[in-house]
C-alpha positions in Angstrom: -50.9 -20.6 -43.0 -53.5 -23.2 -42.0 -51.1 -26.1 -42.5 -49.0 -24.7 -39.7 -52.1 -24.1 -37.8 -53.2 -27.7 -38.0 -49.8 -29.0 -36.9 -49.6 -26.6 -34.0 -53.0 -27.5 -32.8 -52.1 -31.1 -32.8 -49.5 -30.5 -30.1 -52.1 -29.2 -27.6 -54.4 -32.1 -27.6 -54.6 -35.3 -25.6 -57.9 -37.4 -25.5 -60.0 -37.2 -28.6 -63.5 -35.8 -28.6 -66.3 -37.0 -30.9 -66.3 -36.0 -34.6 -69.7 -34.4 -34.4 -68.4 -31.7 -32.1 -65.9 -30.7 -34.8 -68.2 -29.9 -37.7 -68.1 -26.1 -37.4 -64.4 -26.1 -36.9 -63.9 -28.3 -40.0 -65.9 -25.9 -42.1 -64.1 -23.0 -40.8 -60.8 -24.7 -41.5 -61.8 -25.4 -45.1 -63.0 -21.8 -45.5 -59.8 -20.3 -44.1 -57.4 -22.6 -46.0 -58.1 -21.1 -49.4 -55.8 -22.4 -52.1 -54.1 -24.8 -49.8 -57.3 -26.8 -49.0 -56.4 -29.6 -51.4 -52.9 -29.8 -49.9 -54.2 -30.1 -46.4 -57.0 -32.6 -46.9 -54.9 -35.6 -46.0 -54.2 -34.1 -42.6 -57.5 -32.4 -42.0 -59.1 -35.4 -40.2 -56.3 -35.5 -37.7 -56.6 -31.8 -36.9 -60.4 -32.0 -36.6 -60.1 -34.8 -34.1 -57.6 -32.8 -31.9 -58.7 -29.2 -32.1 -61.2 -28.3 -29.4 -60.0 -30.5 -26.5 -60.3 -28.6 -23.2 -58.6 -31.2 -21.1 -54.9 -30.4 -20.7 -54.1 -32.7 -17.8 -51.8 -34.9 -19.8 -49.8 -32.0 -21.3 -48.2 -32.4 -24.7 -48.8 -35.4 -26.8 -45.4 -36.7 -27.6 -46.2 -38.2 -31.0 -47.9 -35.1 -32.2 -45.1 -32.9 -30.9 -42.6 -35.0 -32.8 -44.7 -34.6 -36.0 -44.7 -30.8 -35.5 -41.0 -30.7 -34.9 -40.4 -32.8 -38.0 -42.5 -30.5 -40.1 -40.7 -27.4 -38.7 -37.3 -29.0 -39.6 -38.5 -30.0 -43.0 -40.0 -26.5 -43.8 -38.0 -24.0 -41.8 -39.5 -21.1 -43.7 -42.8 -21.9 -41.9 -41.2 -21.2 -38.5 -42.2 -17.5 -38.6 -45.9 -18.5 -39.2 -45.8 -21.0 -36.4 -44.3 -18.4 -34.0 -46.8 -15.8 -35.0 -49.8 -18.1 -34.5 -48.6 -19.4 -31.2 -47.9 -15.8 -30.0 -51.5 -14.8 -30.9 -53.0 -17.9 -29.4 -50.9 -17.5 -26.2 -52.0 -13.9 -25.8 -55.6 -15.0 -26.0 -55.2 -17.8 -23.5 -53.5 -15.5 -21.0 -56.3 -13.0 -21.4 -58.9 -15.8 -20.8 -56.9 -17.2 -17.9 -56.5 -20.6 -19.6 -53.2 -21.2 -17.9 -53.1 -24.9 -18.8 -52.9 -24.1 -22.5 -50.3 -21.4 -21.7 -48.0 -23.9 -20.1 -48.4 -26.4 -23.0 -47.8 -23.7 -25.6 -44.6 -22.6 -23.8 -43.4 -26.2 -23.6 -44.0 -26.7 -27.3 -42.2 -23.5 -28.1 -39.2 -24.5 -25.9 -38.9 -27.8 -27.7 -39.2 -26.2 -31.1 -36.6 -23.6 -30.2 -34.2 -26.2 -28.9 -34.6 -28.4 -32.0 -34.5 -25.8 -34.8 -31.1 -24.2 -35.3 -31.3 -22.7 -38.7 -30.9 -19.4 -40.4 -34.7 -18.7 -40.2 -34.8 -19.0 -36.5 -34.5 -15.2 -36.1 -38.1 -14.6 -37.2 -39.3 -17.3 -34.9 -37.3 -15.8 -32.0 -39.1 -12.5 -32.4 -42.5 -14.2 -31.8 -40.9 -16.3 -29.0 -39.6 -13.2 -27.2 -43.0 -11.5 -27.5 -44.6 -14.4 -25.8 -42.0 -14.4 -23.0 -42.6 -10.7 -22.5 -46.3 -11.3 -22.3 -45.8 -13.8 -19.5 -43.3 -11.5 -17.7 -45.9 -8.7 -17.8 -48.5 -10.9 -16.1 -49.2 -10.4 -12.4 -49.2 -14.1 -11.8 -45.9 -15.2 -10.2 -46.1 -18.7 -11.9 -46.4 -17.1 -15.3 -43.4 -14.8 -14.6 -41.3 -17.8 -13.5 -42.6 -19.8 -16.6 -41.5 -17.0 -18.9 -38.2 -16.6 -17.2 -37.4 -20.3 -17.5 -38.2 -20.2 -21.2 -35.9 -17.2 -21.7 -33.1 -18.9 -19.8 -33.4 -21.9 -22.2 -33.3 -19.6 -25.1 -30.3 -17.8 -23.7 -28.3 -21.0 -23.7 -28.7 -21.5 -27.4 -25.9 -20.5 -29.7 -27.5 -19.0 -32.8 -25.9 -19.6 -36.2 -26.6 -16.0 -37.4 -26.6 -12.8 -35.4 -29.5 -10.5 -35.0 -29.0 -6.9 -35.8 -32.3 -5.5 -34.5 -33.1 -7.5 -31.4 -33.5 -5.6 -28.2 -33.3 -6.8 -24.6 -34.1 -3.5 -22.8 -37.5 -4.7 -21.7 -36.0 -7.9 -20.3 -33.2 -6.1 -18.4 -35.8 -3.8 -16.8 -38.3 -6.5 -16.0 -35.8 -9.0 -14.6 -34.3 -6.2 -12.5 -37.7 -5.4 -11.2 -38.3 -9.0 -10.3 -35.0 -9.0 -8.3 -36.5 -6.4 -6.1 -39.8 -8.2 -5.5 -41.6 -7.4 -2.3 -44.3 -10.1 -2.4 -46.1 -10.7 0.9 -45.4 -14.5 0.8 -41.7 -15.0 1.6 -41.5 -18.2 -0.4 -43.1 -16.7 -3.5 -40.9 -13.6 -3.1 -37.8 -15.8 -3.0 -38.9 -17.7 -6.2 -39.5 -14.4 -8.0 -36.2 -12.9 -7.0 -34.4 -16.1 -8.1 -36.2 -16.0 -11.4 -35.2 -12.4 -11.9 -31.5 -13.2 -11.2 -31.6 -16.2 -13.6 -33.1 -13.9 -16.2 -30.4 -11.3 -15.8 -27.8 -14.1 -16.0 -29.5 -15.2 -19.3 -29.4 -11.7 -20.7 -25.7 -11.5 -20.0 -24.9 -14.9 -21.5 -26.9 -14.0 -24.6 -25.4 -10.7 -25.3 -21.9 -10.5 -23.8 -20.1 -12.5 -26.4 -21.9 -11.1 -29.5 -20.7 -7.7 -30.6 -23.7 -7.4 -32.9 -26.2 -7.8 -30.1 -27.3 -5.1 -27.7 -24.3 -3.8 -25.7 -25.1 -5.0 -22.2 -22.2 -3.0 -20.8 -23.7 0.3 -21.5 -24.5 2.4 -18.3 -28.2 2.2 -18.8 -28.1 -1.6 -18.5 -25.3 -1.8 -15.8 -27.2 0.7 -13.6 -30.0 -1.9 -13.4 -28.2 -5.2 -13.4 -25.5 -4.6 -10.9 -27.7 -2.9 -8.1 -30.2 -5.7 -8.5 -27.6 -8.3 -7.8 -26.1 -6.4 -4.9 -29.6 -6.0 -3.4 -29.9 -9.7 -3.2 -26.4 -10.0 -1.9 -26.9 -7.6 1.0 -28.1 -9.9 3.7 -24.7 -11.7 3.8 -23.6 -8.6 5.8 -24.2 -10.5 9.0 -22.3 -13.6 7.9 -18.9 -12.2 7.5 -17.2 -15.5 8.0 -18.7 -17.0 4.9 -16.2 -17.7 2.2 -16.5 -15.5 -1.0 -15.8 -18.6 -3.0 -18.9 -20.4 -4.5 -17.1 -23.8 -4.1 -17.2 -23.6 -0.3 -21.0 -23.3 0.2 -23.7 -25.6 1.3 -26.5 -26.9 -0.9 -29.0 -24.7 1.0 -27.0 -21.6 0.3 -26.8 -22.5 -3.4 -30.6 -22.4 -3.6 -30.8 -18.9 -2.0 -31.1 -15.6 -4.0 -27.9 -14.5 -2.3 -25.7 -17.3 -3.6 -27.4 -17.1 -7.0 -26.7 -13.4 -7.2 -23.1 -13.9 -6.2 -22.6 -16.5 -9.0 -24.3 -14.2 -11.5 -22.1 -11.2 -10.4 -18.9 -13.3 -10.7 -19.9 -14.5 -14.1 -20.7 -10.9 -15.2 -17.4 -9.5 -14.0 -15.5 -12.5 -15.4 -16.7 -11.6 -18.9 -15.8 -7.9 -18.6 -13.2 -6.7 -21.0 -10.8 -3.8 -20.4 -13.1 -1.1 -21.6 -16.1 -2.4 -19.6 -14.7 -2.5 -16.1 -15.5 1.1 -15.2 -19.2 0.7 -16.3 -19.5 -2.4 -14.1 -17.8 -0.9 -11.0 -19.4 2.5 -11.0 -22.9 1.2 -10.1 -21.3 -0.7 -7.2 -19.9 2.5 -5.7 -23.2 4.3 -6.2 -25.1 1.5 -4.6 -22.8 1.5 -1.5 -23.2 5.3 -1.3 -27.0 5.3 -1.6 -27.5 2.6 1.0 -24.8 3.9 3.4 -22.9 0.6 3.2 -19.5 2.1 3.7 -20.0 2.6 7.4 -20.2 -1.0 8.5 -17.8 -1.7 5.7 -18.3 -5.5 6.0 -20.6 -5.7 3.0 -18.4 -3.3 1.0 -15.3 -5.4 1.6 -17.2 -8.5 0.6 -18.4 -6.9 -2.6 -14.9 -5.9 -3.7 -13.4 -9.2 -2.7 -15.9 -10.8 -5.1 -15.0 -8.2 -7.8 -11.2 -8.5 -7.4 -11.3 -12.3 -7.5 -13.7 -12.4 -10.5 -12.2 -9.9 -13.0 -9.2 -10.7 -15.1 -6.0 -10.0 -13.1 -4.6 -7.6 -15.6 -7.6 -5.3 -15.1 -7.2 -5.1 -11.3 -5.5 -1.6 -11.4 -8.7 -0.2 -13.0 -10.7 -1.1 -9.9 -8.1 0.5 -7.7 -8.2 3.7 -9.8 -11.9 3.9 -9.5 -11.8 3.4 -5.7 -9.1 6.1 -5.3 -11.2 8.4 -7.5 -14.2 7.7 -5.3 -12.2 8.4 -2.2 -11.2 11.8 -3.7 -14.8 12.5 -4.5 -15.8 11.8 -0.9 -12.9 13.8 0.6 -15.5 15.9 2.5 -17.7 13.1 3.6 -17.8 11.9 7.2 -14.6 10.3 8.5 -16.3 6.9 9.0 -17.3 6.8 5.3 -13.8 7.7 4.2 -12.4 5.1 6.5 -14.7 2.4 5.0 -13.5 3.3 1.5 -9.9 3.2 2.6 -10.5 -0.3 4.2 -11.9 -1.5 0.9 -8.9 0.0 -1.0 -6.6 -1.9 1.4 -8.3 -5.2 0.8 -8.5 -4.7 -3.0 -4.9 -3.4 -3.3 -3.6 -6.5 -1.6 -5.5 -8.8 -4.0 -4.5 -6.6 -7.0 -0.8 -6.7 -6.0 -0.7 -10.4 -6.6 -1.7 -9.7 -10.2 -0.9 -6.5 -11.9 -1.1 -3.1 -10.3 0.3 -1.3 -13.3 0.9 2.4 -12.9 -1.2 2.7 -9.8 1.6 2.0 -7.2 2.6 5.6 -6.5 -0.9 6.8 -7.3 -2.3 4.7 -4.4 0.2 6.2 -2.0 -0.2 9.7 -3.4 -4.0 9.6 -2.9 -3.7 8.1 0.6 -1.1 10.7 1.7 -3.2 13.5 0.3 -6.2 12.2 2.2 -4.0 11.9 5.3 -3.0 15.6 5.1 -6.6 16.6 4.5 -7.7 14.7 7.6 -5.1 16.5 9.7 -6.4 19.8 8.4 -10.0 18.8 9.2 -8.9 17.8 12.7 -7.1 21.1 13.3 -9.7 23.5 11.7 -12.8 21.5 12.8 -14.4 22.1 9.3 -14.4 20.5 5.9 -14.1 23.9 4.3 -11.3 26.2 5.6 -13.0 29.2 4.1 -16.3 28.8 5.9 -16.4 28.2 9.6 -20.1 28.8 10.1 -22.8 26.2 9.3 -20.4 23.5 8.3 -20.3 19.9 9.6 -18.9 19.3 13.1 -15.9 17.1 12.8 -15.2 14.5 15.5 -11.5 14.4 16.3 -11.7 10.8 17.4 -13.2 9.7 14.1 -10.5 11.6 12.1 -7.9 9.8 14.2 -9.5 6.5 13.3 -9.4 7.4 9.7 -5.8 8.4 9.9 -4.9 5.0 11.4 -6.9 3.3 8.7 -4.9 5.1 6.0 -1.6 4.2 7.7 -2.7 0.6 8.0 -3.7 0.5 4.3 -0.3 2.0 3.2 1.5 -0.7 5.2 -0.7 -3.6 4.0 -0.3 -2.6 0.3 3.4 -1.9 0.6 4.0 -5.4 2.1 2.8 -7.0 -1.2 5.1 -5.0 -3.4 8.5 -6.2 -4.8 11.6 -4.6 -3.4 12.2 -2.1 -6.1 8.6 -0.8 -5.7 8.9 -0.5 -2.0 12.2 1.5 -2.4 10.4 3.9 -4.7 7.5 4.2 -2.2 9.9 4.9 0.7 11.6 7.7 -1.3 8.2 9.1 -2.3 6.9 9.2 1.3 10.1 10.7 2.6 9.9 13.5 0.0 6.6 14.5 1.5 7.8 14.8 5.1 8.1 18.6 5.9 11.6 19.1 7.4 13.4 22.3 8.5 15.5 22.4 5.4 15.7 24.5 2.2 13.6 22.1 0.3 10.5 22.4 2.4 8.4 25.4 3.3 7.0 25.0 6.8 3.9 26.6 8.1 4.5 29.3 10.6 2.6 30.2 13.8 1.3 28.0 16.5 -1.3 26.3 14.3 1.3 25.8 11.6 3.8 24.2 14.0 1.1 21.8 15.2 0.2 20.9 11.6 3.8 20.4 10.7 4.3 18.0 13.6 1.2 16.0 12.9 2.1 15.6 9.2 5.6 14.6 10.2 4.2 12.0 12.7 1.7 10.5 10.3 4.1 10.3 7.3 6.8 8.7 9.4 4.3 6.3 10.8 3.4 5.4 7.2 7.0 5.1 6.3 7.5 2.7 9.2 4.7 0.5 8.0 6.3 0.4 4.6 9.6 -0.7 6.0 8.3 -3.5 8.2 9.5 -6.8 6.7 11.5 -5.0 4.1 14.6 -7.0 3.0 17.2 -5.8 0.5 20.6 -7.3 -0.1 22.1 -4.1 -1.3 22.0 -1.4 1.4 23.1 1.2 -1.2 19.8 0.6 -2.9 17.8 0.4 0.3 19.3 3.6 1.8 20.3 5.9 -1.0 21.5 9.4 -0.2 18.3 11.0 -1.3 16.5 9.0 1.3 19.0 8.7 4.1 19.9 12.4 4.4 16.4 13.7 5.1 15.7 10.7 7.3 18.7 11.4 9.5 17.8 15.1 9.5 14.6 14.1 11.2 16.5 12.3 13.9 17.9 15.7 15.1 14.5 17.2 15.7 13.3 18.2 19.2 10.2 15.9 19.2 11.2 12.7 21.0 8.5 10.7 19.3 9.7 11.6 15.8 13.2 10.7 16.7 12.0 7.3 17.9 10.2 6.7 14.6 13.4 7.5 12.7 15.3 4.9 14.7 12.6 2.3 14.2 12.6 2.9 10.4 16.4 2.5 10.2 16.2 -0.7 12.3 13.5 -2.1 10.0 15.6 -1.5 6.9 19.0 -2.7 8.3 17.6 -5.8 10.0 17.6 -8.3 7.0 17.8 -11.5 9.0 15.1 -11.0 11.6 17.4 -10.4 14.6 15.8 -7.2 15.7 13.4 -8.8 18.3 16.3 -10.5 20.0 17.5 -7.0 21.1 14.2 -5.5 22.0 15.4 -5.2 25.6 18.7 -4.0 26.9 20.5 -6.5 29.1 23.8 -8.0 29.9 23.9 -11.3 27.9 26.2 -13.9 29.4 26.3 -16.0 26.3 25.0 -14.7 23.0 24.9 -18.2 21.5 21.5 -18.7 23.1 20.2 -15.9 20.8 20.9 -18.0 17.8 21.8 -15.0 15.7 21.6 -15.2 11.9 24.9 -13.6 10.7 26.3 -13.4 7.2 29.7 -12.2 6.1 29.8 -8.5 5.3 29.3 -8.3 1.5 31.2 -5.9 -0.8 28.0 -3.8 -1.2 27.7 -3.4 2.6 31.3 -2.4 2.8 30.8 0.3 0.2 27.7 1.5 2.0 29.6 1.8 5.3 32.5 3.6 3.7 30.1 6.1 2.2 27.6 6.6 5.1 29.2 5.2 8.3 30.4 8.6 9.7 26.9 10.0 9.1 25.3 7.1 11.0 27.7 7.4 13.8 27.2 11.1 14.1 23.5 10.8 14.4 23.7 8.0 16.9 26.0 10.1 19.1 23.8 13.1 18.9 20.7 11.0 19.6 22.3 9.8 22.8 22.8 13.4 23.9 19.1 14.2 23.8 17.7 15.1 27.3 14.2 14.0 26.3 15.2 10.4 25.7 13.2 7.8 27.6 13.4 4.0 27.8 12.2 3.2 24.3 14.8 5.6 22.8 17.7 3.7 24.5 16.3 0.4 23.4 16.2 1.6 19.8 19.7 3.0 20.1 20.9 -0.3 21.5 19.2 -2.2 18.7 20.7 0.2 16.1 24.2 -0.5 17.4 23.6 -4.2 17.5 22.1 -4.4 14.0 25.0 -2.5 12.5 27.4 -4.9 14.3 25.6 -7.9 12.9 24.5 -6.8 9.5 27.2 -4.3 8.3 30.3 -4.8 10.4 33.8 -5.5 9.2 37.0 -5.0 11.2 37.0 -1.2 10.6 33.4 -0.8 11.5 33.9 -2.7 14.7 36.7 -0.4 15.7 34.6 2.7 14.9 31.6 1.4 16.9 33.8 0.8 19.9 35.2 4.3 19.6 31.6 5.7 19.3 30.4 3.9 22.4 33.4 5.1 24.4 32.6 8.6 23.2 29.0 8.1 24.5 30.5 7.1 27.9 32.6 10.3 27.9 29.4 12.2 27.1 27.8 10.9 30.2 30.9 11.4 32.2 31.6 15.0 31.2 27.9 16.0 31.1 28.6 19.2 29.2 24.9 19.5 28.2 23.6 19.0 31.7 21.8 15.7 31.2 19.6 14.3 34.0 20.9 11.6 36.3 18.6 9.1 34.7 19.9 9.9 31.2 23.5 9.6 32.3 22.9 6.3 34.1 21.0 5.1 30.9 24.0 6.0 28.8 26.4 4.1 31.1 24.1 1.1 31.0 23.7 1.3 27.2 27.5 1.3 26.8 27.9 -1.7 29.1 25.3 -3.8 27.3 26.7 -3.0 23.9 30.4 -3.6 24.8 29.4 -6.9 26.3 27.7 -7.8 23.0 30.5 -6.7 20.7 33.2 -8.3 22.9 31.5 -11.7 22.4 31.1 -11.0 18.7 34.8 -10.2 18.2 35.8 -13.3 20.3 38.9 -11.6 21.6 39.5 -13.2 25.1 41.4 -10.2 26.6 38.7 -7.9 25.4 35.9 -10.0 26.9 37.8 -10.3 30.1 38.2 -6.5 30.5 34.5 -5.9 29.8 33.4 -8.6 32.3 35.7 -7.3 34.9 34.2 -3.8 34.7 30.6 -5.3 34.7 31.5 -7.3 37.8 32.8 -4.2 39.6 29.6 -2.4 38.7 27.5 -5.2 40.1 29.3 -4.9 43.4 29.7 -1.1 43.7 27.5 0.6 41.1 24.5 -1.4 40.0 22.8 1.8 38.9 25.2 1.8 35.9 23.8 -1.6 34.6 20.7 -2.0 32.4 19.0 -4.4 34.8 18.7 -1.6 37.3 18.1 1.3 34.9 15.7 0.0 32.3 12.9 -1.1 34.6 9.6 0.4 35.6 11.2 2.1 38.7 14.8 2.7 37.8 17.4 2.7 40.5 19.7 5.8 39.9 22.2 7.5 42.1 23.5 11.0 42.3 27.0 9.7 42.7 27.5 9.6 38.9 29.6 12.8 39.2 32.2 11.0 41.3 32.7 7.6 39.6 35.8 5.6 40.1 38.0 4.6 37.2 37.4 0.9 37.8 33.7 1.2 36.9 34.5 2.7 33.5 35.6 1.1 30.3 39.0 2.5 29.5 39.9 3.3 25.9 43.6 2.7 26.6 42.9 -0.7 27.9 40.6 -1.7 25.0 43.1 -0.3 22.5 45.8 -2.4 24.1 43.9 -5.7 24.1 42.4 -5.3 20.6 45.7 -4.0 19.1 47.4 -7.2 20.2 44.7 -9.2 18.2 45.4 -7.4 14.9 43.0 -4.5 15.2 44.0 -0.9 14.3 45.3 0.3 17.7 46.1 3.8 16.4 42.5 4.3 15.4 41.3 2.8 18.6 43.3 5.2 20.7 41.9 8.2 18.8 38.8 9.5 20.6 35.7 9.8 18.4 34.6 13.4 17.6 31.4 13.9 15.6 31.6 16.1 12.5 29.3 19.1 12.6 27.3 20.0 9.5 24.5 22.3 8.5 22.0 19.9 10.1 22.9 21.5 13.5 21.9 24.9 12.1 18.7 23.6 10.5 17.6 21.6 13.5 16.4 23.4 16.6 18.4 21.3 19.0 21.2 23.7 19.7 21.6 27.5 19.8 23.7 29.3 17.2 26.2 30.2 19.9 26.7 26.5 20.9 27.2 25.5 17.3 29.7 28.3 16.6 31.6 27.5 19.7 31.9 23.9 18.8 33.0 24.7 15.3 35.6 27.2 16.6 36.8 24.6 19.1 37.3 22.1 16.3 39.0 24.7 14.1 41.3 25.8 16.8 42.3 22.2 17.6 43.2 21.6 14.0 44.4 25.1 13.1 47.8 25.3 11.2 48.6 28.3 13.4 48.4 26.2 16.5 50.7 23.6 14.9 53.2 26.3 14.1 53.1 27.7 17.6 53.6 24.4 19.2 57.3 23.7 19.7 58.7 20.4 18.6 59.0 18.0 21.5 61.4 15.2 21.7 59.7 11.9 22.4 61.5 9.8 25.0 60.6 7.1 27.6 60.2 9.8 30.2 57.9 11.8 28.0 55.6 8.9 27.4 55.7 8.0 31.2 54.8 11.6 32.1 52.0 11.6 29.5 50.5 8.5 31.0 50.8 9.8 34.6 49.5 13.3 33.7 46.7 12.2 31.4 44.0 12.8 34.0 45.4 16.4 34.6 45.5 17.0 30.9 42.0 15.8 30.4 40.9 18.1 33.2 42.7 21.1 31.6 41.1 20.3 28.3 37.6 20.1 29.8 38.2 23.4 31.5 39.3 25.0 28.3 36.2 23.8 26.5 34.0 25.2 29.3 35.7 28.6 28.9 35.2 28.6 25.2 31.5 27.7 25.5 31.0 30.3 28.3 32.7 32.9 26.2 30.4 32.5 23.3 27.3 32.2 25.5 28.0 35.4 27.6 30.3 37.6 25.5 28.7 40.6 23.7 27.7 40.1 20.1 30.2 42.7 18.8 33.1 40.8 20.3 31.9 37.5 18.9 31.4 39.0 15.5 34.8 40.7 15.5 36.5 37.4 16.5 34.6 35.4 13.8 35.3 38.1 11.2 39.0 38.0 11.9 39.1 34.3 11.5 37.0 34.6 8.3 39.5 37.2 6.9 42.4 34.9 7.7 40.6 31.9 6.0 39.8 34.0 3.0 43.5 35.1 2.6 44.6 31.5 2.8 42.0 30.5 0.1 43.2 33.3 -2.1 46.8 32.0 -1.8 45.7 28.5 -2.7 43.6 29.7 -5.7 46.5 31.9 -6.9 48.8 28.9 -6.8 46.4 26.5 -8.5 45.1 28.8 -11.2 48.4 30.4 -12.2 49.6 28.8 -15.5 53.0 27.3 -15.8 55.8 29.4 -17.3 56.0 29.3 -21.1 58.9 27.4 -22.5 59.2 30.0 -25.3 59.7 32.9 -22.8 57.5 35.7 -21.6 55.4 38.3 -23.3 54.8 41.8 -22.0 51.1 42.7 -21.7 49.6 45.9 -22.9 49.5 47.3 -19.4 53.1 46.7 -18.7 52.5 43.4 -16.9 54.2 40.1 -17.7 52.0 37.3 -18.9 53.0 33.7 -19.3 51.6 31.9 -22.3 51.8 28.1 -22.2 52.2 26.0 -25.3 49.1 23.8 -26.1 49.3 20.3 -24.9 49.3 18.9 -28.5 52.5 21.0 -29.2 54.4 20.0 -26.1 57.4 17.7 -26.3 57.2 14.9 -23.7 60.0 12.4 -22.8 59.6 9.1 -24.4 58.9 7.4 -21.0 55.9 9.7 -20.5 54.2 8.7 -23.8 52.0 5.7 -23.7 
């Protein structure tokens, strides 16, 4: 032991004292040496000359330190003795306040530690860590910083052999405590905190890559390390504009505890494996809860930006899952707290979407929609617990509205980062949650239930609109499948005007694939559409298939939407945009013809006014038709068609400006009560349009056929019309196409005179037809129920008899070639030969 003692003492000494002063020490050295005295005599004189020097101004003697290092390398088995002695001596010097020797001893230890990488270093490290712990336990800030610096040097050493029994619990606790230093002197407090952060960084570096070391990812360690780093990061709350990247910081910021804590947190999270993410994120959530840091949300957003940019991209969905779980756990917290969590989810989800979101796509939207519905319930009931209304928290309606808007914004921002197929799934998912008056949804009853249903419909459609903004899909069959389009169009028939407007905006967002929507945001007569610089592609095969499948459904809902008495300016703008987008994105020759027929039917709707629309609504319909026909005439580039449209518009400009969009769709629209007595020259004539387009190759027969919407169960499910109105319209359509009527109608010989009379008397015929319709509607509105029931029952009986005849004809088997067989009940049954036994002509066999 004393040989190591002599070499160690040599490192502490500078100027040499006299030999007389070393007598007692020499005798004590000889007495303590025992059997090794003879071995140490050659070096005894050097040790005696260096032992009791109290002057430490010059620090370590380089030559002596080199000798000690050479001895340690030559005899590595002596390292444990060297470490034990230095540990004992350092403890004594600390107790006696001989801080000069303490600094020299730690410097010597650091050099030995850096030089000796051998298998025996583990025993030396134990003594070294005891000395570091002794310094950290001191109340002197300089000693704490000295011990921290030594530990950081040790942490950067890659050991050859692992240690199975080494523990860092004390260092984690002590360094975390130093991170929370509250020393009176600001400069000293900053130095201690920075030392604590460096110490934690050293612990992480030493343990994170060695599975045989202490598991730093365990909750008892993470619950100390992460909050300590966040505590030093908090004062950046006021500097929101500072970049979260450490590469964009000044030198002054790099020397601050804040920047050091951020670098340490990034390094910690960057080393986190899949199974350790949750243990690292949970303390962050708890810290934000305990310090009420969700409410300003600036610091919370900064924290999770650091987290999302630091972890490995494939682990991003784990962070999103924990945030969503935390949102569920705080579902009864104040709205401002939930709004802060949702804002963080929004920021984190956008970053995660650029990497891997895994299975969390629908989970994100499911959680957000659930929170949206809970918020609506809170807003309506005024309580977080519907079972208890006394003693609960008072809910502020304005805060809940802010939370709902934050959720909708988050849904949109996350959806905008998803690929097309994911957004289609999300659209279907949200649409399936919208409560509609159909068999698939159970609606709440009562006044409060109606309000709740409307609010949920509004919020979900708002969310769906956010998802569809910027959505582009080449295949409309994929973008608007039947499972999505049917319930969406059902919502367009509801009484609520705002819901109908949302539906139109959603359809516009999906159909507009080339960014032309904003060019038709206002309704006007465009003299030359070339100034719009429209982006138009040829109608693809997929678009043609989509229109063949769904065009009549779209036309029907546009027609019925035009007939709504609660429509206002935005509704007509959306309808105009809808017609324009279909014409640009999905139109072929057949679609153009159908759109023209549809718009002319809308004009007749305003002209006949069977549903008693207001003067403004009728003028708006006339103006809408004029704007669209002006647009489609220029898109078709048929000169005669354009000329007719322009002639009618010029007549309106002279005689009826209240039928043009420039006079109707303004702040104070100019309308006239003369809409009941319009001249034919201010109307677009179907016969004239059919003539001019038929001469250019369009289907004139189809153009001359007025458009009549098909009525379905949606009219019954929606609350727009009464049952009497629906039945009367159905009966009218049936009577018009009834076979009986065809049989009763005598065959008429078609001659020139017949056609001439038909043209001359067309106005009278239309008047008679209008009167007949009025009588039918009046009958079903005012007739007794028994009479209506008897009438419908008779028609149902007749229909059933016809169906029975059809079934009998189709189900009856063909006569058997082998003859007939008499049944047991005396009836004749026909038995057909099986197909595989039949004899077919040679030409029928392939």
